[in-house]
N, C-alpha and C positions, 0 to 999 in steps of 0.2 A: 346289376347284370347277373343273371342266374347262370351258373356253369354246371348244369345238371349232367355231370360226366363221371365216368368211372375213374378218370385220371387221378382225381384227388384221393380216392380210395386206394388206388394202386400205388401211388408214389409217396403218400404221406401217412395215411391212417395206420399202416403197419410199421414200416421202417422208420417213419418219423416218430412214432410212439416208442419204438425200441431205443432210439437214440436219446429221446428227451425224458423218458420215464426215469432214467437214472440221472440224478442231479449231477453226479461227478462227471458225466459225459455230456451235459447239456451244452448246446451250441449258443454262445453269447450273441446278442443282437448285433454287436459291433462287427462280428464276423461278416455280416452281410452289408453293413453300413459303410464299409471301406475304411473308416477311421474310428479310433476310440472317441468316446464322448468327451467334449471339451469341459474344462473345469467350470464349476457353478459360478454364474455371474448374477449381478443384481441390477435392477432398474433399467435405465436407458441403454446401457451398454449391451445388456442381454437382448433387448428388443432390436437394437441396431445390428447385432451379429446375426440374429435370425433373419432380419430383412435382407441383409447382404447375401446370406447363404441362399435364400429363396430366389433372390434376384439373379444370382449367378447361375443357379440351376435352370431357371426359366430361360435366360439368355442362351445358355448352352443348348438346351432343347430346341429352341426356335432356330438357332443357327444351323443345326443339323437338318431340321425339317424343311428349311428354305432351300436346301441343296438337293432334296430327294423328291422325285415325282411319285406321288402316291395315287394309285388308281382305286377309286371307290367302287370296288366290285367284290363283295363278300362271297360271291358264288364262284369266283375264279381262284383256284388254288395258287396260281402263280402270284396273283395280286396279294393274297393273304400272306403268303410266304415272304414276299418282299416287304410288306408292311411290318410283319413280325421282326424281320431283320433290322429295319429302320428303328423300331421302338427299342430293340435290344441295344442298338448303338447309343440311342438317347439315354437309356438307363445307365449304361456303362460310363459314358462320358460325363453325365450329370450326377453320378453316384446315387442312383435311385434303385429301389428294390424291384425285382421281378415279382410276378404274381406268386410263384411258389416260395420265394424268399420272404415275401410279406406274410404269407401263411405261417412259415416257420418262426419268424420273429414274433408274430402275434401269440403263437403257442408258447414261446419262451417267456414272454412278458407276463402272460396271464396264468402260467402254471408254475413259475419259479418258486413260489412259497407254499405250494401244495405238498403236504407231507405223505399222503397215502395214495396208492395206485388207483383206487376206485374213484375218488374225487377227481383225480387227474383225467381218467378216461371220460367221466361225465362232462368235465370242462372241455375236453377235446371235442365232444359231440356238440356242445353249445357253440364253440367256435366255428365248426363246420356249418351249422345251421345259419349262423350270422353271416357267413361268407356266401350263402346261397348255393352250397354244394350238397350233393346227394351221395349217399353210401349205397350205391347200386349192388355192390358185391356182398353186402351184409357183414362187412368186416367188424363193425362195432359190436354186434351181437356175439360174434365169435370170440372177440377179445374179452368181453364181459364173462362169457362162459368159461374161458380159460382162467380168468381171475377168480371166479367162483370155485373152480376146481382147486386152485392153489390155496386159497384161503380156507377151504374145507380141510385140506391136508394139514395146514399150519394151525388150524383151530383159532385163528385170530386175523384181524385185518392186516393186509400187506402194506408195509411202509416202504417208501422209495429208498430209504437208506438201509433196508434189509437186503444185503448183497445176496445172501443165499436164496432168499425168497424171490428176489428180482431175477436171478439167474434161472430159476425154475419157470417163472412167467415168460421170460424171453425165449426159453426153449419151446414153450407152448406156442408162442407167436411164430417161431420158425416153422412149426407144423402147419399153422394157419397159412403162412406164405406158400408152402408147397401145395396145400389144398386148393387155394384159389389162383395158383399159377403166377405168383409174384417172385421175381428174381432181382437181386441187388444190381446185377450188371445191366438190367433193363431200365433202371431209374432215369438215366439221361434221356432215354427215348420218351418216357412218360412226361418228363419235364418239357421236352420240345413239343410234344403233342398238346400239352396244356397251354403253352404259350401260343400255339397256332389257334387253339380254340378261343383264347382271349382276344387274339388279333382279329379273328373273324367276327366276334361279337362287337368289337369296337368299330370295325368297318360297317357293320349293319347299323350301328347307332349313327355313324357319320352319314350313311345313305338316307336314313330316316330323317335326320335333321335337314339335309340338303333338299329332299323332296318337300318337306313341310315349308321350308323357306321359299322355294319356287312357287308353291301353291299360294302362299300368302302374297307373293309379288304379283302373280297373275290377277289378283283381285284389285290391284291398285290401278287407277285410271292412267297414270303416266306410262304404264307398261302394257297397255292393251294391244299395242302393235308388235310386241315381242313374240317370238315363236311360242307356240302352245306349250311345248315341253322341251327340255334339254336332258340328254342322257347323262346321268351323274358320272358315268365312267369317263366322260370327256372333260370334266371339271379338273382344274389344277388348283389344289388348295393352297399352294404356295402364293397364289395371287391374293389370298385373303389373310395372310399372316402379317 
């Protein structure tokens, strides 16, 4: 699912970088996973624990979805909003990550051992591309330019444990924020907009799958007397759970 949106650039590329570039301020993955990682286990017990955890999450999610009427209409803002709220409830009750939380945890995992700022920024770009996100604001280029400026002044590569150098870089990032109109207090709004975009994309996939299933059914002899088409908005997916 491609999310070619400015939202990632706005809410993560700059402020996410400011938080995570400095190792001492890095956000641990467990912050988003609700609980600390369990102690290491071996063999069958580990597999059993994984199975039970996945089973519990699945049952929790299905239990919530069976209670909510979801309208498969990606063009209706009300339907998209409701679906986003339902999925948020599912994530909270089943201790699952949201889209933005998943992005942050991926960044933390893949960059935690990177010692220098340049490799970090290049890795951040790789993560963005893998996630199918675009940098419409050109934030990455601005960040690299800022790093070039700092390293030129320092006359050496900038390491993430260089507090003085990192403070200078983060000050440059603050200037970038102002230039492209990013404010910390607006981050919750960007997060919400991203979740709505994800919800709409998921409803579009549901609609596509439903239409393809109905088209396949129409070709079968036993369904030749069924109505030619059904409006997917009238479908109640709870009947199929």
